[in-house]
Every structure is written in structure tokens, then in C-alpha cells.
MARLO-915949 format. One record per residue (C-alpha): residue number from 1; x negated, y negated, z. Coordinates in steps of 0.02 Angstrom, whole numbers, plus 50000, padded with zeros to 5 digits. Example, Ala and Ser with C-alpha at 12.3 -4.5 7.8 and 13.67 -1.06 7.14 Angstrom:
# residues 2
R seq  east north    up
R   1 49385 50225 50390
R   2 49316 50053 50357
//
This chain:
# residues 378
R seq  east north    up
R   1 49712 50614 49701
R   2 49587 50716 49595
R   3 49493 50562 49534
R   4 49452 50514 49714
R   5 49337 50665 49729
R   6 49219 50578 49605
R   7 49217 50414 49701
R   8 49105 50365 49847
R   9 49194 50351 50014
R  10 49136 50170 50034
R  11 49236 50120 49880
R  12 49390 50207 49949
R  13 49396 50081 50093
R  14 49433 49939 49970
R  15 49601 49956 49880
R  16 49551 49849 49730
R  17 49382 49933 49705
R  18 49459 50104 49729
R  19 49586 50065 49593
R  20 49452 50007 49471
R  21 49340 50156 49514
R  22 49485 50272 49473
R  23 49509 50186 49305
R  24 49321 50200 49269
R  25 49319 50384 49316
R  26 49470 50418 49206
R  27 49392 50323 49059
R  28 49231 50423 49074
R  29 49331 50584 49076
R  30 49429 50529 48922
R  31 49270 50482 48829
R  32 49184 50643 48881
R  33 49330 50745 48813
R  34 49333 50648 48648
R  35 49144 50664 48622
R  36 49151 50849 48661
R  37 49282 50867 48524
R  38 49171 50765 48406
R  39 49020 50878 48443
R  40 49124 51032 48401
R  41 49185 50949 48242
R  42 49006 50904 48191
R  43 48950 51084 48208
R  44 49081 51140 48084
R  45 49071 50996 47959
R  46 48889 50936 47950
R  47 48719 51002 47904
R  48 48543 50936 47902
R  49 48471 50775 47974
R  50 48640 50690 47994
R  51 48698 50828 48109
R  52 48542 50815 48218
R  53 48553 50625 48231
R  54 48740 50628 48272
R  55 48716 50766 48401
R  56 48573 50667 48480
R  57 48685 50513 48498
R  58 48834 50614 48564
R  59 48723 50715 48682
R  60 48643 50555 48747
R  61 48815 50481 48782
R  62 48872 50637 48873
R  63 48716 50632 48981
R  64 48743 50447 49017
R  65 48924 50477 49070
R  66 48872 50619 49185
R  67 48741 50506 49265
R  68 48873 50370 49286
R  69 48988 50490 49379
R  70 48845 50547 49490
R  71 48798 50367 49532
R  72 48980 50324 49568
R  73 48995 50471 49686
R  74 48827 50458 49775
R  75 48791 50272 49777
R  76 48961 50190 49755
R  77 48884 50046 49657
R  78 49040 50011 49555
R  79 48984 49855 49461
R  80 48817 49934 49412
R  81 48899 50096 49356
R  82 49035 50005 49259
R  83 48911 49897 49164
R  84 48798 50047 49135
R  85 48944 50145 49061
R  86 48993 49998 48950
R  87 48813 49977 48892
R  88 48792 50162 48851
R  89 48955 50161 48755
R  90 48900 50008 48655
R  91 48728 50084 48621
R  92 48806 50248 48566
R  93 48921 50158 48444
R  94 48775 50053 48380
R  95 48677 50213 48352
R  96 48819 50283 48248
R  97 48821 50123 48144
R  98 48633 50128 48117
R  99 48632 50306 48048
R 100 48786 50292 47939
R 101 48759 50150 47815
R 102 48770 49995 47923
R 103 48915 49893 47994
R 104 49002 49866 47826
R 105 49025 50050 47789
R 106 48997 50148 47952
R 107 49151 50240 48018
R 108 49096 50196 48195
R 109 49105 50007 48168
R 110 49287 49983 48225
R 111 49244 50073 48388
R 112 49148 49919 48446
R 113 49311 49859 48523
R 114 49305 49998 48654
R 115 49164 49933 48767
R 116 49241 49758 48761
R 117 49409 49828 48817
R 118 49322 49924 48956
R 119 49238 49766 49020
R 120 49402 49670 49030
R 121 49497 49815 49110
R 122 49362 49874 49231
R 123 49277 49717 49293
R 124 49350 49545 49256
R 125 49383 49418 49119
R 126 49213 49334 49137
R 127 49119 49498 49115
R 128 49233 49544 48970
R 129 49189 49381 48882
R 130 49003 49410 48912
R 131 49012 49584 48835
R 132 49114 49514 48692
R 133 48975 49390 48654
R 134 48839 49523 48668
R 135 48927 49643 48550
R 136 48978 49503 48432
R 137 48797 49443 48418
R 138 48734 49621 48392
R 139 48869 49657 48263
R 140 48839 49492 48171
R 141 48652 49527 48168
R 142 48679 49699 48091
R 143 48798 49626 47963
R 144 48674 49489 47918
R 145 48540 49621 47893
R 146 48653 49718 47776
R 147 48706 49562 47681
R 148 48522 49521 47652
R 149 48493 49694 47576
R 150 48426 49789 47725
R 151 48456 49972 47684
R 152 48529 50066 47830
R 153 48507 50255 47818
R 154 48661 50353 47769
R 155 48647 50520 47856
R 156 48830 50567 47840
R 157 48892 50679 47702
R 158 48966 50578 47559
R 159 49096 50710 47519
R 160 49181 50692 47688
R 161 49150 50506 47718
R 162 49335 50462 47701
R 163 49380 50601 47823
R 164 49255 50532 47948
R 165 49331 50358 47934
R 166 49501 50434 47972
R 167 49430 50533 48119
R 168 49348 50378 48193
R 169 49509 50279 48180
R 170 49599 50425 48260
R 171 49471 50421 48401
R 172 49501 50235 48424
R 173 49690 50257 48433
R 174 49673 50403 48554
R 175 49546 50311 48662
R 176 49646 50149 48668
R 177 49808 50241 48703
R 178 49722 50345 48837
R 179 49646 50190 48917
R 180 49814 50101 48922
R 181 49903 50255 48991
R 182 49770 50276 49125
R 183 49774 50091 49165
R 184 49964 50087 49176
R 185 49974 50247 49279
R 186 49842 50192 49403
R 187 49912 50016 49409
R 188 50082 50086 49455
R 189 50002 50194 49588
R 190 49907 50044 49656
R 191 50068 49944 49667
R 192 50149 50086 49764
R 193 50001 50096 49882
R 194 49999 49908 49908
R 195 50187 49908 49937
R 196 50165 50048 50064
R 197 50024 49953 50151
R 198 50126 49793 50151
R 199 50275 49885 50226
R 200 50162 49961 50358
R 201 50091 49792 50409
R 202 50264 49713 50407
R 203 50324 49852 50522
R 204 50175 49826 50637
R 205 50209 49639 50643
R 206 50392 49664 50687
R 207 50384 49813 50805
R 208 50311 49851 50975
R 209 50160 49966 50951
R 210 50193 50069 51108
R 211 50379 50108 51089
R 212 50403 50072 50903
R 213 50553 49966 50949
R 214 50586 49795 50875
R 215 50477 49664 50959
R 216 50534 49495 51020
R 217 50508 49414 50849
R 218 50612 49547 50761
R 219 50742 49543 50899
R 220 50763 49356 50876
R 221 50785 49376 50688
R 222 50907 49522 50705
R 223 51010 49428 50834
R 224 51026 49278 50717
R 225 51085 49392 50577
R 226 51206 49483 50692
R 227 51286 49321 50751
R 228 51303 49262 50570
R 229 51392 49425 50525
R 230 51501 49405 50678
R 231 51555 49232 50617
R 232 51592 49297 50442
R 233 51691 49450 50497
R 234 51776 49376 50649
R 235 51711 49511 50767
R 236 51615 49504 50931
R 237 51432 49541 50960
R 238 51370 49603 51129
R 239 51196 49573 51198
R 240 51128 49689 51333
R 241 50977 49635 51434
R 242 50900 49781 51529
R 243 50762 49779 51659
R 244 50691 49938 51738
R 245 50700 49962 51927
R 246 50556 50051 52011
R 247 50438 50044 51863
R 248 50294 49953 51947
R 249 50262 50092 52077
R 250 50239 50217 51934
R 251 50103 50108 51858
R 252 50022 50082 52029
R 253 50025 50264 52088
R 254 50016 50369 51929
R 255 49923 50250 51814
R 256 49962 50154 51656
R 257 49965 50312 51549
R 258 50113 50372 51651
R 259 50191 50200 51638
R 260 50172 50203 51449
R 261 50251 50376 51441
R 262 50399 50311 51542
R 263 50424 50163 51426
R 264 50414 50275 51273
R 265 50542 50396 51345
R 266 50661 50256 51393
R 267 50645 50182 51219
R 268 50685 50351 51143
R 269 50838 50376 51253
R 270 50905 50203 51214
R 271 50881 50225 51026
R 272 50965 50396 51026
R 273 51118 50331 51118
R 274 51164 50180 51012
R 275 51222 50168 50831
R 276 51103 50149 50684
R 277 51174 49977 50651
R 278 51128 49917 50827
R 279 50958 49848 50877
R 280 50853 49907 51024
R 281 50706 49793 51063
R 282 50567 49786 51190
R 283 50547 49606 51244
R 284 50393 49638 51350
R 285 50339 49736 51503
R 286 50487 49840 51561
R 287 50620 49727 51487
R 288 50729 49786 51343
R 289 50871 49711 51243
R 290 51010 49791 51140
R 291 51116 49704 51008
R 292 51285 49787 50980
R 293 51386 49728 50831
R 294 51570 49741 50782
R 295 51638 49752 50960
R 296 51826 49767 50952
R 297 51862 49816 51133
R 298 51763 49756 51285
R 299 51813 49916 51377
R 300 51693 50007 51259
R 301 51551 49903 51327
R 302 51584 49968 51503
R 303 51572 50148 51443
R 304 51413 50111 51347
R 305 51333 50021 51495
R 306 51374 50163 51616
R 307 51310 50293 51491
R 308 51145 50201 51466
R 309 51117 50181 51653
R 310 51149 50367 51677
R 311 51027 50425 51543
R 312 50893 50305 51604
R 313 50910 50371 51782
R 314 50871 50551 51727
R 315 50699 50623 51774
R 316 50562 50601 51644
R 317 50492 50775 51616
R 318 50334 50720 51523
R 319 50268 50626 51675
R 320 50185 50706 51826
R 321 50304 50739 51971
R 322 50448 50694 51852
R 323 50480 50518 51917
R 324 50636 50428 51867
R 325 50678 50246 51854
R 326 50843 50156 51855
R 327 50893 49997 51767
R 328 50986 49835 51794
R 329 51091 49784 51644
R 330 51169 49618 51600
R 331 51300 49595 51463
R 332 51351 49438 51369
R 333 51476 49423 51225
R 334 51475 49313 51072
R 335 51577 49207 51047
R 336 51680 49238 51206
R 337 51543 49187 51329
R 338 51426 49082 51221
R 339 51434 49007 51048
R 340 51247 48987 51018
R 341 51105 49111 51010
R 342 50995 49035 51146
R 343 51145 49015 51261
R 344 51193 49197 51232
R 345 51017 49254 51279
R 346 51025 49148 51436
R 347 51196 49219 51483
R 348 51136 49400 51462
R 349 50981 49360 51565
R 350 51087 49283 51706
R 351 51201 49435 51708
R 352 51050 49551 51716
R 353 50977 49462 51868
R 354 51147 49469 51952
R 355 51150 49657 51922
R 356 50972 49674 51989
R 357 51032 49625 52161
R 358 51116 49796 52177
R 359 50993 49897 52067
R 360 51052 50033 51946
R 361 51200 49923 51908
R 362 51276 49830 51761
R 363 51356 49659 51762
R 364 51461 49567 51634
R 365 51424 49382 51621
R 366 51557 49277 51709
R 367 51565 49095 51653
R 368 51651 49041 51814
R 369 51511 49117 51921
R 370 51381 49026 51820
R 371 51474 48860 51841
R 372 51482 48888 52029
R 373 51293 48919 52037
R 374 51258 48764 51935
R 375 51369 48657 52048
R 376 51282 48723 52204
R 377 51111 48684 52128
R 378 51172 48507 52087
//
């Protein structure tokens, strides 16, 4: 964003301050453009002392705004720069009132609302109220002076006084509209950035940082949703539990970097060989889980299991000496094997450990086998 080039890098680390600094920078640019147009207009419409006084005020404001931008870029003192900009704007408007007949007649009088608006938009409500009181007291004092016959100098040309009133109101409308457009535009951008940041953190909280697969928390949530859909649609859901065989020697002999590369490659292969609607999760270490929805034929699960074991067993080219690992895979079906989520997880885990006896093998959960084991343990 172009405005960011005028903002100190320290402010860019804080989303809220960066947003306000962008608004301040945009306001200064809007004011600078308007005052430049006023200076050009003065050259063509004024003569004499009034021209010199007006140019002095406008030139002083331009210098103040340039200094504000420099301070914002070099020092990053947002609160100081914001209040300085508001003060210079208020002083410039007061100067215009003082040289053009006082607050009851000066074209610049209605512009006193601009620094108050800036304080509310840029800083906070409390600061806005403080600036409101300051400007109100100053304005009331000037009005009291005029009421009690203090003669303010009138340096503006009488023949174009009405035109100047119109121009000042036009400046107010343009400035207020510009401020609101800038505020709305940057506010929308901030919301998008915050939404993006929130999505990023939500993704980090629900996914494994190494493999970018769903973590255990997300797996648990997805499984609950899958089983609910299975109940509604009357279809089966399959749960695969998968544990790598021969993974520990890779970590021990080639190092953890090689082990990480193996896990990342296995995660990639699993993701590429299931449907988008299915969930692949890393539960921890070298243990993975896959949730397969809308299972109409259990024979399909056999083909999927054999395919996954085959792709896992392929050499991993990104790792030194191209080691390969195999996997043991357990399968449990909902609602055929288990009617509750925790029971389904346990069934898939039992089937996986039964498969691990043979290595590089898959096993479907068998309720009768489980009952036999439980009776032997009893």
C-alpha cells in the first residue's frame, strides 16, 4: 500500500496503529492537496496585504504537514504527530478567522469542525472531546471579543467575500467527504486484514504445523460432523488409523530433518489420494487418521487401503538414500462396527494394532475378535 511508505516500520507491527497511521497520512495528503488549490486560487483572486497574510497561513500549514509526515516516517510517534497535525490545522483555521473579520463573518469559521473530526477519527473519543472543548473555548472567546466590539482586521476583498464563503464551504464538504471516504476505505481494508489474520491463526490452531494436516483437535471436530451427516443421510463413515512402520530408524540414523521430510511426503501422498470431502489428520508422531464419508460399498475400502499402503511404501526421493517406510492400517465403520465416536476411534485403533503384527498390512475391525480378546482378558 502506497501510504505505508510514509509510515515508520514500528507502527506497521501493530494493526490498529498502522490503520490509524494510514488514515492520518491520507488526511494530511487530502489537506495538502486542498491547501495547494487554495494557494493557487489566492494568487489569481487576491492582491495586497490579504494575499500575503493568507499565503503565510497556508504556507505555514503546508510546512507543518510536511513536518508531520517526516516525524511519522522517521520517529513513528503516532499520538504526537496526530495531535500536532490537529493543532496545526486548528491554528491555521484560527489564523484565517483572525485576518478575515472575526468568527461571526470569517469564511473559515465553519472549518473549525475539521480538527475535531480528526481527533475523533484518528485517536479516540476522549481526545476528541478534549479537542472539542479547546476549540469551543477558543471559538467562544473570539465571539465574545467580537460581541464586545473588538475589531478584527478584514484583509479579504469585499467584492469577492461571498465567493470566499462558498469556496470555504466547498472545502469543508470536500474535506469531510474525503475524510469519510478515506476512513471507510481503510476501515474496510483493516477488516479484510484482520479477517485474514484471524483465518491464519484459526488455521494454525486447527492444523499440524509440520504437515499442514488437520491436528487432533480438528480431527475430533470433523469426525463428529461426519458422523452427524452419516446419521442424517443414512450412509456409512469409515475411519482409518495408520501408523508408520520403520520410521524410528530414519530419525535415529538420518536425523530429525529427514524424519520431518518423510512425514511431510507421507502427508502429501495421503492428501493427494483421497477425496476433497475426506479428512486426513496427523494425530501425533507417525500416526495418521483418515475420515472417509459416504461409503456405499465396503469393497471400496479394501481398494483404498491397498492403494494407500502401496503409495506409502514407495521410496521418498527427497531424503538421502531414498528410504521408504511402510504402514499398518486399521479400519472401522460407523455405524456397522460402533455407534459412538469414541468407540469408533477405539475400534480403528484396535484394528491398526492387529495389522501392525504383520507390518505393511491393513485390517478391518472384527467385533467377534474384539469380544474374544475381552473374554480372555477377563
